[in-house]
Rosetta silent file (secondary structure, phi, psi, omega in degrees, C-alpha in Angstrom):
SEQUENCE: MDKAKYIWMDGKLVAWDDAKVHILTHTLHYGNGVFEGTRAYMTQNGLAIFKLREHTKRLLNSAKITRIKANYTLEELEAAHIELLKSNDFTSNVYIRPLIYLGYGIMGLNHVKAPVNTAIAAWQWGSYLGDEGLENGIRVKISSFTRNPVSSTMGKAKAAANYLNSQMAKYEALEAGYEEALLLDDEGFIAEGSGECFFIVRNGVLITPPNDTSLESITQATVLDLAREAGIPIERRRITRDEAYIADESFFTGTAAEVTPIKDIDNYIIGDGKRGPITKQLQDAYFDVVYGRNPKYKHLLTYI
SCORE:     score description
SCORE:     0.000 S_00000001
   1 L     0.000  133.146  175.769   -0.003    0.003    0.003 S_00000001
   2 L   -75.725  122.711  176.597    1.272    3.467   -0.915 S_00000001
   3 L   -71.419  147.747  169.910    1.463    5.668    2.149 S_00000001
   4 L  -108.785  176.634  179.061    0.008    9.159    2.043 S_00000001
   5 L   -70.986  -47.231 -169.397    1.011   12.090    4.205 S_00000001
   6 E  -132.004  152.801  167.329   -2.126   12.339    6.315 S_00000001
   7 E  -122.360  135.336  179.194   -5.194   10.487    7.558 S_00000001
   8 E   -83.009  123.530 -179.490   -8.202   12.465    8.786 S_00000001
   9 E  -134.552  109.450  176.606   -9.214   11.402   12.314 S_00000001
  10 L    48.644   50.082  172.104  -12.062   13.108   14.158 S_00000001
  11 L    91.760   -2.667 -178.046  -11.453   16.528   12.667 S_00000001
  12 E  -124.357  145.826  172.807   -7.649   16.470   12.615 S_00000001
  13 E   -87.487  118.216 -176.421   -5.088   15.598    9.965 S_00000001
  14 E  -113.032  138.692  177.229   -2.794   13.008   11.506 S_00000001
  15 E   -56.645  140.123 -174.378    0.481   11.789   10.019 S_00000001
  16 H   -46.103  -50.626 -173.856   -0.015    8.413    8.322 S_00000001
  17 H   -75.088  -10.568  179.615    2.234    6.477   10.733 S_00000001
  18 H  -100.748    1.983 -178.163    0.635    8.147   13.773 S_00000001
  19 L   -82.854   85.707 -171.758   -2.950    7.178   12.906 S_00000001
  20 L  -126.459  159.566  176.550   -3.404    4.578   15.653 S_00000001
  21 L  -130.474  163.842  179.485   -6.108    3.242   17.955 S_00000001
  22 L   -71.935  149.204 -178.967   -6.141    1.484   21.330 S_00000001
  23 L   -63.777  -23.298  178.930   -6.015   -2.333   21.412 S_00000001
  24 L   -96.039   23.973  172.300   -9.352   -2.305   23.292 S_00000001
  25 L   -57.458  127.234 -171.272  -11.118   -0.382   20.526 S_00000001
  26 H   -57.714  -45.006 -177.910  -14.644   -1.782   20.624 S_00000001
  27 H   -62.023  -33.596  178.789  -15.023   -2.351   16.886 S_00000001
  28 H   -60.077  -31.569 -176.536  -11.811   -4.388   16.799 S_00000001
  29 H   -93.221  -34.406 -170.432  -13.382   -6.942   19.158 S_00000001
  30 H  -118.340   -6.834  170.205  -17.020   -7.019   18.126 S_00000001
  31 L    81.919    2.923 -179.311  -17.070   -5.921   14.495 S_00000001
  32 L   -89.026   90.048  173.225  -19.615   -3.127   14.713 S_00000001
  33 E  -149.887  154.843 -178.717  -18.106   -0.477   12.501 S_00000001
  34 E  -127.702  149.961 -175.073  -19.162    0.843    9.111 S_00000001
  35 E  -147.900  173.436  174.479  -17.124    2.012    6.179 S_00000001
  36 L  -132.848  159.131  167.476  -17.187    3.039    2.548 S_00000001
  37 L  -119.012  116.813 -176.218  -15.066    2.479   -0.500 S_00000001
  38 E  -129.078  148.676  179.131  -14.888    5.628   -2.608 S_00000001
  39 E  -120.264  147.301  168.575  -12.666    6.533   -5.544 S_00000001
  40 E  -120.736  135.640 -175.379  -11.163    9.735   -6.804 S_00000001
  41 E  -112.890  144.605  177.216   -9.903    9.826  -10.393 S_00000001
  42 E   -84.744   96.549 -177.939   -7.202   11.973  -11.912 S_00000001
  43 E   -88.807  178.240  175.511   -9.164   13.716  -14.631 S_00000001
  44 L   -63.174  -23.177 -179.888   -7.973   16.301  -17.156 S_00000001
  45 L  -105.497   20.697  177.436   -9.154   18.932  -14.684 S_00000001
  46 E   101.774 -178.478 -176.383   -7.480   17.399  -11.667 S_00000001
  47 E   -68.050  135.671 -177.887   -8.452   14.909   -8.983 S_00000001
  48 E  -141.941  132.725  178.250  -12.198   14.365   -8.607 S_00000001
  49 E   -84.692  133.189 -179.539  -14.184   12.180   -6.220 S_00000001
  50 E   -91.362  123.881  175.968  -16.889   10.116   -7.917 S_00000001
  51 L    53.747   49.583  177.815  -20.340   10.189   -6.280 S_00000001
  52 H   -58.194  -44.459 -178.354  -19.121   11.599   -2.976 S_00000001
  53 H   -60.872  -46.192 -177.683  -22.679   12.457   -1.869 S_00000001
  54 H   -64.781  -41.203  179.188  -23.994    8.953   -2.563 S_00000001
  55 H   -66.699  -39.710 -178.677  -21.130    7.259   -0.758 S_00000001
  56 H   -68.496  -39.891  175.622  -21.403    9.537    2.252 S_00000001
  57 H   -60.333  -43.307 -179.767  -25.166    8.966    2.475 S_00000001
  58 H   -65.677  -36.656  177.059  -24.628    5.206    2.399 S_00000001
  59 H   -59.056  -46.717 -178.890  -21.998    5.490    5.138 S_00000001
  60 H   -70.009  -34.428  175.988  -24.471    7.318    7.380 S_00000001
  61 H   -64.381  -40.858  178.410  -27.260    4.885    6.492 S_00000001
  62 H   -61.447  -41.782  178.213  -24.956    2.004    7.495 S_00000001
  63 H   -62.592  -42.621  179.764  -24.310    3.699   10.830 S_00000001
  64 H   -61.853  -44.248 -178.815  -28.039    4.159   11.405 S_00000001
  65 H   -60.486  -40.646 -175.207  -28.755    0.490   10.605 S_00000001
  66 L   -92.387   12.678  175.079  -26.104   -0.725   13.034 S_00000001
  67 L    62.644   38.536  171.539  -27.200    1.668   15.798 S_00000001
  68 L  -105.123  126.825  178.112  -24.109    3.835   15.707 S_00000001
  69 L   -86.695  102.817 -177.217  -24.790    7.545   16.290 S_00000001
  70 L   -57.666  141.719 -177.390  -22.535    9.229   13.759 S_00000001
  71 L   -99.471    7.631  175.075  -20.525   12.087   15.197 S_00000001
  72 L  -139.163  149.634  178.489  -20.336   14.103   11.958 S_00000001
  73 L   -81.873  169.707  177.459  -22.973   15.293    9.525 S_00000001
  74 H   -57.929  -45.785 -177.838  -23.077   14.500    5.837 S_00000001
  75 H   -66.432  -36.996  177.883  -21.780   17.948    4.943 S_00000001
  76 H   -66.232  -39.196  179.363  -18.967   17.720    7.491 S_00000001
  77 H   -68.549  -40.364  176.194  -17.888   14.345    6.162 S_00000001
  78 H   -60.958  -43.949  179.053  -17.913   15.603    2.583 S_00000001
  79 H   -63.556  -36.252  179.496  -15.749   18.570    3.603 S_00000001
  80 H   -65.745  -40.397  175.871  -13.386   16.205    5.433 S_00000001
  81 H   -56.306  -48.248 -177.815  -12.917   14.122    2.259 S_00000001
  82 H   -65.205  -42.443  178.916  -11.963   17.265    0.336 S_00000001
  83 H   -60.340  -43.652 -178.801   -9.654   18.504    3.092 S_00000001
  84 H   -62.091  -46.648 -177.732   -7.873   15.137    3.199 S_00000001
  85 H   -68.468  -33.804  177.235   -7.297   14.946   -0.539 S_00000001
  86 H   -67.151  -31.240 -175.431   -6.079   18.538   -0.660 S_00000001
  87 H   -78.841  -16.195 -178.295   -3.570   17.825    2.102 S_00000001
  88 L  -106.819  149.348 -176.085   -1.962   14.896    0.297 S_00000001
  89 L   -94.473   69.487 -178.543    0.169   15.124   -2.843 S_00000001
  90 L   -81.170  139.568 -179.663   -1.671   12.608   -4.983 S_00000001
  91 L  -121.023   -1.115  179.034   -0.599   12.282   -8.594 S_00000001
  92 L  -148.329 -170.393 -175.171   -2.828    9.410   -9.718 S_00000001
  93 L   -60.903  146.942 -171.527   -6.111    7.671   -8.890 S_00000001
  94 E  -126.625  139.131  170.093   -6.989    7.446   -5.215 S_00000001
  95 E  -103.447  137.506 -175.533   -9.003    5.025   -3.111 S_00000001
  96 E  -120.630  132.269 -178.183  -10.764    6.544   -0.090 S_00000001
  97 E  -125.683   90.993  170.429  -11.796    4.644    3.019 S_00000001
  98 E   -79.120  144.418 -175.640  -14.034    6.493    5.510 S_00000001
  99 E  -142.188  125.581  170.390  -14.726    4.539    8.695 S_00000001
 100 E  -107.799  121.012 -172.993  -17.122    5.160   11.561 S_00000001
 101 E  -138.605  163.649  178.767  -16.150    2.934   14.454 S_00000001
 102 E   -94.872  124.224 -169.195  -16.667    2.387   18.146 S_00000001
 103 L   -93.251 -156.999 -176.386  -13.571    3.363   20.083 S_00000001
 104 L   -83.348  134.777  177.918  -11.899    2.694   23.406 S_00000001
 105 L   163.927  -41.044  177.038  -13.889    3.085   26.584 S_00000001
 106 L  -137.543  162.825  170.623  -16.038    0.058   27.299 S_00000001
 107 L  -127.839  169.094 -175.578  -16.028   -3.662   26.598 S_00000001
 108 L   103.405  163.635 -172.695  -18.911   -6.109   26.307 S_00000001
 109 L   -73.026  -23.610  177.552  -21.613   -6.578   23.718 S_00000001
 110 L   -74.706  106.329 -170.681  -23.695   -3.551   24.745 S_00000001
 111 L   -92.056   -5.866 -165.774  -22.131   -0.989   22.460 S_00000001
 112 L   -59.256  -36.788 -176.080  -24.357    2.010   23.169 S_00000001
 113 L   -92.680    4.866  176.756  -21.966    3.779   25.551 S_00000001
 114 L   -72.285  140.386  177.622  -18.872    3.180   23.456 S_00000001
 115 L   -64.944  145.317  178.336  -17.348    6.377   22.042 S_00000001
 116 E   -99.981  129.974  177.507  -17.918    6.949   18.339 S_00000001
 117 E  -123.378  154.414  178.120  -14.902    7.825   16.210 S_00000001
 118 E  -133.784  135.929  177.744  -14.600    8.685   12.525 S_00000001
 119 E  -138.240  153.019  174.282  -11.573    8.444   10.282 S_00000001
 120 E  -135.592  121.875  175.345  -10.917    8.849    6.564 S_00000001
 121 E  -113.156  153.277  177.250   -7.852    7.405    4.864 S_00000001
 122 E  -148.121  142.321  178.973   -6.853    7.762    1.218 S_00000001
 123 E  -152.491  157.017  177.785   -4.043    6.306   -0.828 S_00000001
 124 E   -71.893  127.888 -174.011   -3.026    5.892   -4.439 S_00000001
 125 L  -151.516  131.600  179.802   -4.384    2.586   -5.684 S_00000001
 126 L   -85.897 -148.298 -176.356   -4.807    1.131   -9.152 S_00000001
 127 L   -69.774  131.045 -177.323   -7.223   -1.528  -10.357 S_00000001
 128 L   -60.539  -44.406 -178.263   -8.422   -3.809   -7.541 S_00000001
 129 L  -103.471   17.414  173.220   -8.439   -6.910   -9.728 S_00000001
 130 L    91.037  144.637  178.160   -5.526   -5.794  -11.901 S_00000001
 131 H   -62.224  -35.454  178.220   -5.201   -3.878  -15.149 S_00000001
 132 H   -66.311  -35.964  177.856   -4.963   -7.156  -17.032 S_00000001
 133 H   -63.816  -36.810  178.695   -8.226   -8.258  -15.428 S_00000001
 134 H   -62.435  -32.438 -177.610   -9.963   -5.130  -16.690 S_00000001
 135 H   -92.786  -44.489 -171.261   -8.994   -5.998  -20.240 S_00000001
 136 H  -104.909  -10.449  178.566   -8.868   -9.779  -20.342 S_00000001
 137 L    91.766  165.349 -178.493  -11.195  -10.812  -17.530 S_00000001
 138 E  -123.132  164.829  176.874  -10.736  -12.837  -14.367 S_00000001
 139 E   -96.664  135.615 -173.424  -11.399  -16.383  -13.171 S_00000001
 140 E  -127.424  140.686  178.258  -14.191  -16.779  -10.650 S_00000001
 141 E  -117.292  131.238  172.029  -15.153  -19.607   -8.291 S_00000001
 142 E   -71.976  126.945 -170.046  -18.588  -20.112   -6.800 S_00000001
 143 E   -79.388  153.923  170.884  -17.926  -20.229   -3.096 S_00000001
 144 E   -78.550  -11.300  178.769  -18.818  -22.916   -0.604 S_00000001
 145 E   -90.374  133.253  176.546  -19.749  -20.042    1.718 S_00000001
 146 E   -82.205  140.973  175.661  -23.308  -18.731    1.526 S_00000001
 147 L   -62.129  138.282 -178.660  -23.806  -14.981    1.441 S_00000001
 148 L   -46.312  120.450 -179.214  -24.963  -13.740    4.844 S_00000001
 149 L   -72.792  152.698 -177.411  -28.766  -14.271    4.813 S_00000001
 150 L   -67.566  -15.931  179.308  -31.047  -11.336    5.555 S_00000001
 151 L   -77.826  -13.286 -176.972  -32.517  -13.278    8.473 S_00000001
 152 L  -122.781  -21.744  177.375  -29.232  -13.096   10.389 S_00000001
 153 L  -135.841  169.505 -179.559  -27.399   -9.962    9.271 S_00000001
 154 L  -109.407   92.118 -171.642  -28.257   -6.547    7.895 S_00000001
 155 L   -73.157  -10.061  176.684  -26.761   -6.615    4.426 S_00000001
 156 L   -81.404   -9.054  173.292  -27.739   -3.068    3.529 S_00000001
 157 L   -93.194  131.225  173.776  -25.113   -1.872    5.996 S_00000001
 158 L   -84.619   75.354 -171.208  -21.542   -1.816    4.744 S_00000001
 159 E  -102.192  144.734 -178.215  -20.480   -3.114    8.138 S_00000001
 160 H   -57.233  -41.142 -176.008  -17.111   -4.542    9.084 S_00000001
 161 H   -61.908  -31.632 -178.624  -18.668   -7.666   10.603 S_00000001
 162 H   -66.222  -20.973 -170.094  -20.339   -8.606    7.311 S_00000001
 163 H   -90.436   -2.289  170.217  -17.010   -8.915    5.551 S_00000001
 164 H   -63.561  -40.763  176.575  -15.612  -11.916    7.418 S_00000001
 165 H   -56.254  -48.486 -179.626  -17.912  -13.956    5.183 S_00000001
 166 H   -65.641  -38.615 -178.261  -16.501  -12.255    2.094 S_00000001
 167 H   -63.143  -42.668 -179.724  -12.926  -12.595    3.347 S_00000001
 168 H   -68.127  -38.739  178.141  -13.248  -16.366    3.788 S_00000001
 169 H   -64.049  -43.012  179.189  -14.885  -16.729    0.371 S_00000001
 170 H   -63.514  -44.152  179.077  -12.087  -14.705   -1.260 S_00000001
 171 H   -58.598  -47.281 -179.159   -9.412  -16.772    0.503 S_00000001
 172 H   -58.677  -44.315 -179.156  -11.024  -20.003   -0.646 S_00000001
 173 H   -64.490  -44.807 -178.945  -11.162  -18.803   -4.265 S_00000001
 174 H   -64.763  -41.063  179.565   -7.538  -17.645   -4.310 S_00000001
 175 H   -64.601  -27.555  179.270   -6.329  -20.884   -2.752 S_00000001
 176 L   -86.226    0.618  176.718   -8.162  -22.821   -5.470 S_00000001
 177 L    95.098    9.392  177.635   -6.369  -20.854   -8.223 S_00000001
 178 L  -100.996  176.035 -177.943   -9.134  -18.353   -9.034 S_00000001
 179 L  -108.895  -15.448  179.845   -9.083  -14.560   -8.644 S_00000001
 180 E  -156.663  159.658  179.134  -12.474  -13.884   -7.091 S_00000001
 181 E  -106.994  153.336  173.963  -15.381  -15.600   -5.384 S_00000001
 182 E  -127.384  119.929 -175.308  -19.065  -15.590   -6.269 S_00000001
 183 E   -98.866  140.285  172.117  -21.442  -16.234   -3.397 S_00000001
 184 E   -92.150  156.684  174.090  -24.893  -17.798   -3.572 S_00000001
 185 L   -82.693 -177.414 -174.991  -27.717  -16.802   -1.273 S_00000001
 186 L   -75.395   -1.378  173.337  -29.345  -19.221    1.158 S_00000001
 187 L  -106.405    2.374  175.216  -31.780  -20.329   -1.550 S_00000001
 188 L    92.720    5.902  176.205  -29.015  -21.166   -4.026 S_00000001
 189 E   -94.397  154.871 -179.090  -29.305  -18.106   -6.290 S_00000001
 190 E   -66.916  131.275  178.300  -26.348  -15.868   -7.068 S_00000001
 191 E   -99.810  -67.054 -176.181  -26.044  -13.021   -4.584 S_00000001
 192 E  -170.405  173.587  172.216  -22.800  -11.138   -5.264 S_00000001
 193 E   -77.530 -173.907  179.731  -19.026  -11.395   -5.337 S_00000001
 194 L   -67.010  -23.049  176.790  -16.918  -11.024   -2.215 S_00000001
 195 L  -156.467   29.552 -174.908  -17.091   -7.264   -2.746 S_00000001
 196 L  -145.199  158.540  169.160  -18.810   -6.744   -6.093 S_00000001
 197 E   -92.421  156.227 -168.450  -22.171   -6.952   -7.836 S_00000001
 198 E  -115.080  135.931  176.493  -22.660   -9.527  -10.584 S_00000001
 199 E  -129.201  147.783  164.508  -23.931   -9.116  -14.149 S_00000001
 200 E  -129.474  162.443  171.852  -24.477  -11.461  -17.055 S_00000001
 201 E  -122.561  128.178  173.501  -25.470  -10.856  -20.673 S_00000001
 202 E  -133.666  123.430  177.805  -27.721  -13.310  -22.509 S_00000001
 203 L    51.992   41.858  176.297  -29.004  -12.728  -26.029 S_00000001
 204 L    80.102    1.889 -179.483  -28.232   -9.023  -25.761 S_00000001
 205 E  -102.800  131.298  177.694  -30.063   -8.579  -22.439 S_00000001
 206 E   -88.335  125.585 -174.624  -28.207   -7.289  -19.373 S_00000001
 207 E  -126.619  130.656  175.641  -29.222   -9.229  -16.265 S_00000001
 208 E  -144.067  142.970 -176.759  -28.310   -8.531  -12.632 S_00000001
 209 L   -66.689  156.489  171.164  -29.895   -9.813   -9.437 S_00000001
 210 L   -66.063  168.010 -177.135  -32.018   -7.541   -7.224 S_00000001
 211 H   -90.441   32.157  178.544  -30.337   -6.250   -4.082 S_00000001
 212 H   -62.393  -41.654 -178.207  -32.286   -8.587   -1.810 S_00000001
 213 H  -125.503   39.048  175.382  -29.073  -10.317   -0.682 S_00000001
 214 L  -147.384  161.702  173.137  -26.461   -7.778   -1.730 S_00000001
 215 L   -63.996  146.802  174.137  -25.333   -4.316   -0.802 S_00000001
 216 L   -73.692  101.826 -167.813  -27.140   -1.519   -2.631 S_00000001
 217 L   -83.611  129.300  177.376  -24.310   -0.872   -5.017 S_00000001
 218 H   -72.314  -39.469  178.689  -23.498    2.635   -6.204 S_00000001
 219 H   -69.718  -41.229  177.031  -21.444    1.354   -9.132 S_00000001
 220 H   -56.849  -44.354  179.176  -24.136   -1.144  -10.125 S_00000001
 221 H   -63.098  -39.131  178.023  -26.653    1.717  -10.247 S_00000001
 222 H   -62.952  -46.198 -179.255  -24.291    3.761  -12.419 S_00000001
 223 H   -64.048  -39.250  177.908  -23.789    0.922  -14.886 S_00000001
 224 H   -65.111  -38.356  175.779  -27.528    0.321  -15.100 S_00000001
 225 H   -61.239  -42.833 -179.138  -28.069    4.036  -15.865 S_00000001
 226 H   -67.438  -35.561  177.179  -25.468    3.846  -18.623 S_00000001
 227 H   -66.554  -42.340  177.754  -27.076    0.717  -20.059 S_00000001
 228 H   -61.224  -43.906  179.654  -30.490    2.394  -20.151 S_00000001
 229 H   -60.855  -34.350 -179.494  -28.973    5.392  -21.882 S_00000001
 230 L   -84.195   -1.979  179.455  -27.396    3.078  -24.474 S_00000001
 231 L    76.774   20.786  178.193  -30.719    1.288  -25.090 S_00000001
 232 L   -81.858  126.531  178.053  -29.496   -2.041  -23.717 S_00000001
 233 L   -62.836  141.727 -176.304  -32.420   -4.170  -22.438 S_00000001
 234 E  -127.144  139.398  169.640  -32.205   -4.807  -18.681 S_00000001
 235 E  -127.906  130.133  171.640  -33.666   -7.466  -16.403 S_00000001
 236 E  -104.271  103.200 -178.771  -33.408   -7.381  -12.603 S_00000001
 237 L  -157.120  169.419 -179.977  -34.039  -10.972  -11.554 S_00000001
 238 L   -72.193  150.270 -177.843  -32.487  -13.913   -9.811 S_00000001
 239 L  -127.174  131.096  174.335  -29.769  -15.887  -11.569 S_00000001
 240 E   -87.935  160.983 -178.580  -28.911  -19.545  -10.990 S_00000001
 241 H   -63.048  -36.588 -178.204  -25.358  -20.818  -11.140 S_00000001
 242 H   -71.462  -29.979  174.049  -26.070  -22.919  -14.232 S_00000001
 243 H   -67.744  -37.074  177.857  -27.472  -19.914  -16.071 S_00000001
 244 H   -62.408  -37.071 -179.505  -24.273  -18.031  -15.244 S_00000001
 245 H   -61.373  -30.617 -174.983  -22.248  -20.869  -16.805 S_00000001
 246 L  -106.316   16.955  176.955  -24.009  -20.395  -20.156 S_00000001
 247 L   -66.140  152.664  174.364  -23.995  -16.594  -20.227 S_00000001
 248 L   -76.532  -34.346  177.863  -22.669  -14.845  -23.326 S_00000001
 249 E  -146.768  160.267  175.351  -20.823  -12.333  -21.132 S_00000001
 250 E  -154.483  147.326  176.622  -20.325  -11.723  -17.459 S_00000001
 251 E  -158.158  161.421  174.187  -18.721   -9.022  -15.326 S_00000001
 252 E  -102.862  151.232  168.469  -18.401   -7.600  -11.823 S_00000001
 253 E  -129.602  150.824  176.350  -19.010   -4.015  -10.771 S_00000001
 254 E   174.564  160.966  179.411  -17.893   -2.186   -7.653 S_00000001
 255 L   -57.005  -45.052  178.687  -16.042    0.935   -6.562 S_00000001
 256 L   -74.332  -47.926 -174.994  -12.828   -1.057   -6.240 S_00000001
 257 L   -75.800  -19.498 -175.814  -13.503   -3.520   -9.073 S_00000001
 258 E    57.956 -117.871  174.079  -14.980   -0.838  -11.397 S_00000001
 259 E  -125.000  101.036 -173.702  -16.191   -2.910  -14.377 S_00000001
 260 E  -111.805  118.607  179.003  -14.214   -6.166  -14.474 S_00000001
 261 E   -65.548  152.240  174.903  -14.993   -8.863  -17.072 S_00000001
 262 E  -113.377  124.642 -178.397  -15.290  -12.507  -16.008 S_00000001
 263 E   -97.777  -24.131  171.399  -13.726  -15.027  -18.382 S_00000001
 264 E  -154.910  151.104  176.322  -14.665  -18.212  -16.557 S_00000001
 265 E  -125.796  120.567 -177.426  -16.759  -19.410  -13.631 S_00000001
 266 L    54.162   34.899 -179.182  -15.836  -22.737  -12.052 S_00000001
 267 L    70.392   11.107  167.318  -13.769  -23.406  -15.183 S_00000001
 268 E   -87.319  119.982 -179.933  -16.792  -22.924  -17.433 S_00000001
 269 E   -70.383  129.537  178.164  -15.618  -20.511  -20.142 S_00000001
 270 L   -90.071  121.149 -177.098  -17.964  -17.542  -20.435 S_00000001
 271 L    60.020 -125.901  177.490  -18.686  -16.694  -24.076 S_00000001
 272 L  -100.526   15.760  176.537  -15.386  -16.887  -25.911 S_00000001
 273 L    78.984   13.764  179.231  -13.384  -16.358  -22.740 S_00000001
 274 L  -128.593  170.959  176.069  -12.714  -12.694  -23.477 S_00000001
 275 L   -61.320  124.497 -177.271  -14.258   -9.361  -22.583 S_00000001
 276 L   -79.612  166.936 -175.454  -17.565   -9.238  -24.435 S_00000001
 277 H   -65.652  -38.438  179.057  -18.832   -6.328  -26.570 S_00000001
 278 H   -71.443  -40.022  175.798  -21.527   -5.141  -24.137 S_00000001
 279 H   -57.031  -47.261 -179.233  -19.102   -5.428  -21.222 S_00000001
 280 H   -65.113  -40.084  178.918  -16.570   -3.305  -23.128 S_00000001
 281 H   -59.874  -45.164 -178.648  -19.233   -0.781  -24.114 S_00000001
 282 H   -73.577  -35.444  176.409  -20.321   -0.322  -20.491 S_00000001
 283 H   -62.559  -46.322  178.906  -16.752   -0.340  -19.220 S_00000001
 284 H   -62.361  -42.535 -179.381  -15.767    2.393  -21.660 S_00000001
 285 H   -64.196  -39.931  179.373  -18.861    4.406  -20.779 S_00000001
 286 H   -63.803  -44.835 -179.894  -18.158    4.047  -17.064 S_00000001
 287 H   -68.503  -30.219  174.022  -14.577    5.247  -17.398 S_00000001
 288 H   -63.942  -36.419  178.982  -15.746    8.179  -19.507 S_00000001
 289 H   -68.512  -53.670 -171.738  -18.014    9.173  -16.606 S_00000001
 290 H   -71.930  -23.321  176.443  -15.527    8.824  -13.754 S_00000001
 291 L   -92.011    6.856  174.360  -12.734   10.536  -15.695 S_00000001
 292 L    77.542   16.119 -177.422  -14.977   13.503  -16.506 S_00000001
 293 L   -88.807   -6.931  177.860  -15.105   12.847  -20.248 S_00000001
 294 L  -111.985  103.716 -174.730  -18.917   12.672  -20.356 S_00000001
 295 H   -59.874  -25.797 -179.273  -20.310   16.167  -19.669 S_00000001
 296 H   -61.760  -28.072 -173.574  -23.769   14.768  -18.861 S_00000001
 297 H  -110.202   11.189 -176.767  -22.395   13.170  -15.690 S_00000001
 298 H   -64.786  -20.559  178.000  -19.933   15.831  -14.532 S_00000001
 299 H   -68.904  -13.344  178.675  -22.251   16.741  -11.670 S_00000001
 300 H   -85.790   -2.613 -178.570  -21.353   13.412  -10.088 S_00000001
 301 E  -106.893  134.906  174.392  -17.731   14.495   -9.682 S_00000001
 302 E  -107.556  107.729 -176.102  -16.398   16.575   -6.803 S_00000001
 303 E   -80.787  141.641 -176.155  -13.238   18.280   -7.981 S_00000001
 304 L   -93.696    0.000    0.000  -10.480   18.853   -5.469 S_00000001
């Protein structure tokens, strides 16, 4: 990981190596903390955060769901993002990680009296699944781990505790020689990747599952808007694993993953094993938006 100069912690810019917490930080033990993954792109007009408002709203919604009383407002958090990026000498694309967590003060499962802390870190980071993956696609394994069911966790919160499931699925996939995991829900339908939403293309129709058992994805929503604008037919419905095997195209979306093609699932080659034409069309359109090349969507960028 590339170090930056500063991390924003509860209203102060702290030197990267000094951004520390106590070993008895409540979230570290019990997992109740919420975070976001946000990107800033180096456009022709300088660094710009993509969909800052949407990401900040989701962060605060996650806190509300998990009964954490956020200690900063939406506007204050947005200003903190801008302050942090201005304070660091970034020269390329940046990944931003805001975190609302329960700090040091109490132990035990009753979290209500734990102090609430907020931090925002940012660092230069390229493609999550690799530049080669963006062009040539990645190998995906359907996981033996079921996506956390809605009856036991609150999947609309981007909560730290939810990601142990994803971490184990990712580890399993990597150990088996794949690059990413694909999780099924508790009824056997495809839910999402370890940190991405899932799409297939069949007979020219773009298909992605509803967000019943996945995070409400900001990138997924962007790609669907771009598909509608391009006149691509869309279906929001459940997908079985065997339907995924016979898709013409498949790809993941996410803030980190952006738009990443899938070339095989469980060693079933998807299409011709390369990035498909609709995937490329939507990938190109997405990058035009986040890099500020599409004037229609410039309002979604916060320039630093």
